[in-house]
N, C-alpha and C positions, 0 to 999 in steps of 0.2 A: 611552139616548143614541142619537142618530140615526147610523145606520151609513153614510149617503150620503156618498160621497166629496166633497171640496171641489175644485171645478173651478178650473183655472188660466186659464180663458177670460178673465177679467177682470184677469189679472195684468199690469197696465199700468204700474205704477211701476217705473222703472228706477232704478239706483244713483244717477244724477244727480238724480232727482226726490226723493230722500230728504235730510233734513237732521237733524243731531244735534238732539235735543230733539222731534222729531216724535212724536205720541202717536197710537196707534190703539186704540179702545176696542171691545170685543165689543159687537155689536148684540143679542145675546141672552144668555140666562142657562141654566144647567142646574142641577137640583136632584138630589142624591143621596138615594135611598131607602135604608131598611135592607136591601131586597132587593138593590139595586145593590151596595151595600158588601159584604154577605157573599158575593155572586156573584163579585165581583172578587177578594175576599180568597181565597175557596176556590180559585180558579184560579191566582192569581199571588202572594199574600202571606198564607199561612195562619196568621197570628198569632192567638192565642186572642181578644184584645181588638178584632180586625176580624171575627170569626166569630160571637161569642156575647155577648148583653147581659149576662149574669151575670159572665162573664170580663171584659168591658169595665168592669162596675161596680167589681169587684175590683182593677182595675189602676190606675195613676197617672192614667188619663184619667177615671175615674169615669163610665164609660158606654162603649157601643159607639162606635168611631171608624172613619172610612175609612182605608185605607192611604194613606201618603204618595204611594206611586206611582199610586194611583187618583186622588187629588186632582191630581197632576202631570198625569196623562193627560187628565182632564176639563178642566182648564184649558189645556192645550196644544191641544186640540180648539178651544175658543174663540179662543185666540191665532192658531191657523192661519186661522180664518175671518176674524178681524179684520185680520191683517197679512200672513201668509205667502202666503195665496191672492190677495193684492192687489198684490204686488210680483213682480218677475221673479225670484223666488227660485230659486237653483240647488241649494241644499242647504246642510247645515251642516257646520262644521268641528268642532264639539263643543258641550258645555253645560258652563258653569261656574257655580260658586256656588249650586247648587240647595240651597234651605233650606225646610224646613217651619216656618212661623212659629206655627201654632195647629192644633189638631185639627178636623177636619171631622166633623160628626155627622149622622145620618140627619135629613133634612128640610133641610139647609143648601143654600142656593141660591149658586152660584158664577157669578162673572164674571171677566173677565180683561182686562188692558190691556197694551199693548207700546209701549216708548219706545226710538227709536233713541239708543243711547249713544255710538257711534263708528262712523267709517267711514273707509276709506282704499283707494285703487286698489290693484289687484294689481300687483306689480312684474314677474310672470313671465307674466301672462295679460292682455292688454289688453281681453278681452271680459268681464271680470268685476271687481267691487270687493268688499271685505269690509265688511259692515255687521253690527255687533254690537247686539243688542237686549236690554233688560231686560224680563222678563215678570213681571207681578205678578197672582196670583190673589186674589180677595177673596171674602168671604161676604156674605150678605144684609145684615149690619150694617156693611158696608164696612170690615171688619177683614181685614187681610192674612193669608191662610193658607198661601201658597207663593210663592217667588220664584226666578228663575233667569235667567241670561244665555245666550242663544243666539249663537254665533259663526257667522254666516252668510255666504254668498256670493250676491251679486245681480248679475244681468246688467247690463252697461253699454251705453249707446246706441252704435250702430254709427257 
């Protein structure tokens, strides 16, 4: 995975420019290899079915699978490139409804899309608005693998 930071130099979309229903699709994909999966798991989620093919085969997954957290992180990077780096995003208030819909296996290619699901101005700070977005991560067969909602804050026009 590319470790280059996402620049906010093009973050031109303000709160006012966003509408409920707007969708932003990732322009690229990322493929998780077996080495990627076992390295992430070894560092952050050392479950046997994330670390070892045989343990994965003996599990309910019937094979090695990526950590859900790895899937989330990979799709979050794509969502950041597609949406968060394009808007005047000030930060998140939280994440709701994180769900792993299906396992990700070595060789799966992931993509992400972001949909604006709600927005409202801040009552306490006129410089920002609250924008909540639904993020969907999919595999190469266009099957949903992970979903979550980001409760975000976006800068308003002066």
